C-alpha positions in Angstrom: 76.8 78.9 132.3 80.2 78.5 134.0 80.8 80.8 137.1 83.6 82.7 135.4 84.5 86.3 134.6 86.7 87.7 131.8 89.4 89.9 133.1 91.1 92.9 131.6 94.1 90.8 130.3 91.8 88.3 128.7 91.9 85.6 131.3 88.8 83.6 132.2 88.8 83.5 136.0 86.8 80.9 137.9 84.9 82.2 140.9 84.3 78.6 142.2 87.8 77.1 141.5 90.1 80.2 141.4 93.5 79.2 139.9 96.5 81.1 141.2 98.0 80.9 137.7 95.1 83.0 136.3 95.8 85.9 138.7 97.5 88.9 137.2 98.7 92.0 139.1 97.6 94.0 136.0 94.0 92.6 136.4 93.9 93.5 140.1 95.4 97.0 139.5 93.0 97.7 136.6 89.9 96.4 138.3 90.5 98.1 141.7 91.3 101.5 140.1 87.9 101.4 138.4 86.0 100.1 141.5 84.6 102.9 143.7 84.7 102.4 147.4 81.5 102.2 149.5 79.4 100.9 146.6 79.9 104.3 144.8 78.4 106.4 147.5 81.5 108.4 148.4 82.0 112.0 147.3 83.8 112.2 144.9 85.0 109.0 143.2 87.5 107.2 145.4 88.9 103.8 144.2 89.7 100.6 146.1 93.2 100.8 144.5 93.9 104.1 146.0 92.5 102.8 149.4 94.9 99.8 149.1 97.9 101.9 148.4 97.2 104.3 151.2 96.9 101.4 153.6 100.3 100.0 152.3 101.9 103.4 152.8 100.5 104.0 156.2 103.2 104.6 158.8 101.6 102.1 161.1 102.4 99.2 158.7 105.9 97.9 159.1 108.0 97.5 155.9 107.8 93.6 155.9 104.0 93.8 155.9 103.5 96.5 153.3 103.0 94.1 150.4 100.3 92.2 152.3 98.6 95.4 153.2 98.6 96.4 149.5 96.9 93.2 148.6 94.3 93.1 151.5 91.4 94.0 149.3 92.7 92.3 146.1 89.9 89.8 146.0 87.5 92.8 145.2 89.2 92.9 141.8 87.1 89.7 140.9 84.2 90.3 143.3 83.6 94.0 143.4 83.3 96.1 146.5 80.4 94.5 148.3 79.1 96.5 151.3 79.8 94.7 154.5 76.1 94.7 155.5 75.2 92.8 152.4 78.0 90.2 153.1 76.4 89.5 156.4 73.1 88.8 154.7 74.8 86.4 152.3 76.9 84.0 154.3 77.9 82.1 151.2 79.7 85.1 149.8 82.4 84.8 152.5 83.3 81.4 151.3 83.7 82.4 147.7 85.8 85.5 149.0 87.9 83.1 151.0 88.7 80.9 148.0 89.9 83.9 146.0 92.0 85.3 148.9 93.7 81.8 149.2 94.4 81.8 145.4 95.9 85.4 145.6 98.0 84.4 148.7 99.3 81.3 146.8 100.1 83.4 143.7 101.9 86.2 145.5 103.0 84.7 148.8 101.1 87.3 150.9 99.9 85.3 153.8 99.4 88.2 156.3 96.6 90.2 154.6 94.5 89.7 157.8 97.3 90.7 160.2 96.2 92.9 163.1 98.5 95.8 161.9 96.9 95.6 158.5 93.4 95.7 160.1 94.4 98.5 162.4 95.6 100.6 159.3 92.6 99.7 157.4 90.3 101.0 160.1 92.3 104.1 160.5 91.8 104.7 156.7 88.2 103.9 157.1 87.7 106.5 159.8 89.7 109.0 157.6 87.5 108.2 154.5 84.3 108.5 156.6 85.5 112.1 157.7 86.7 113.2 154.2 84.6 111.4 151.6 81.2 110.5 153.1 78.3 112.8 153.8 77.4 113.8 157.3 74.9 111.5 158.9 73.2 110.6 162.2 74.5 107.8 164.3 74.4 104.4 162.6 76.6 101.5 161.5 79.6 103.8 160.9 79.6 104.8 164.6 79.6 101.2 165.8 82.3 100.1 163.4 84.6 103.1 164.1 84.0 103.4 167.8 87.3 104.4 169.4 89.1 104.7 166.0 90.8 108.1 165.2 91.2 109.2 161.6 94.6 110.1 160.3 95.7 113.7 160.4 96.1 114.2 156.7 93.0 114.8 154.7 92.3 112.7 151.6 92.1 114.2 148.1 91.1 111.3 145.8 92.7 110.7 142.4 90.8 110.2 139.1 90.1 106.6 137.9 92.6 106.8 135.0 95.2 104.0 135.1 97.4 104.2 132.0 97.2 101.2 129.6 100.3 99.4 128.5 102.3 100.2 131.6 105.2 97.8 132.0 105.0 95.7 135.1 108.8 95.2 135.2 110.9 97.2 137.5 113.1 99.7 135.6 116.1 101.8 136.7 113.8 104.9 136.9 111.3 103.2 139.2 111.2 105.2 142.4 111.8 103.5 145.8 108.9 105.3 147.3 105.7 106.9 146.0 104.3 110.0 147.5 100.6 110.7 148.0 98.3 111.3 146.3 98.7 108.2 144.2 98.0 107.3 140.6 95.7 104.4 141.4 96.1 101.4 139.2 99.4 102.6 137.6 100.7 103.4 141.1 99.5 100.1 142.6 101.4 98.2 139.9 104.5 100.3 140.4 104.4 100.0 144.2 104.1 96.3 143.9 107.5 96.2 142.3 109.2 98.5 144.8 108.0 97.1 148.1 110.2 94.7 150.1 110.0 90.9 149.5 109.8 90.6 145.6 107.4 87.8 144.9 106.4 85.6 142.1 104.5 88.5 140.4 108.0 89.8 139.5 110.0 86.6 138.8 107.3 84.3 137.6 108.6 81.7 140.1 107.3 80.4 143.4 108.0 82.8 146.2 111.0 81.5 148.3 110.7 81.6 152.1 112.0 84.8 153.7 113.5 84.7 157.1 112.4 88.2 158.0 108.7 87.5 157.1 106.9 86.0 160.1 105.3 82.7 159.8 101.7 83.0 158.5 99.0 83.0 161.2 96.2 80.7 161.1 93.1 82.0 159.3 90.2 83.0 161.5 86.7 82.9 160.1 85.1 86.3 159.6 
């Protein structure tokens, strides 16, 4: 059996040799909108797509970095939301994840998904999600991970996992320049992709040209 999965758009995607040409923003939006954060243990349902959009819209993320922030968990569209403690128990998983992240970066030109500002916004959202969406519990892994991290002031009211089918991924005259929260998950993730700065190959079908305002990619550090 080949290590492949069939995506929502009918593409067979290899987990061993991921091809950037097989990556579709529609697949990422659809899968993440239907993938619950925290292995499904949050209350109520809260999708990875909504988390990704909230990170991208966070005021701590500068405009030139928002597309990368939107895509920081895009590999989970193909791997699922694996709890971090399980990742630590299976070191080989990180290598599979890295290959898929590299393919996503090559497809969309987002080379800053591990930027420190994205990580800072991600942790702020994590602290907020812990406060608003998870049950109360005694000290544990959460307190270690979130030590010194303050949640955002606004409380999270999750959306429902209902991205609309057949939504055009092309930008139209009526596409808003900004999207207010709460977001419409998969549909909103696709729309936001086409309104953020630095249009990439997901919009043009071509290789992303270099952009003077986008900082040079930093070297990847092993997790």
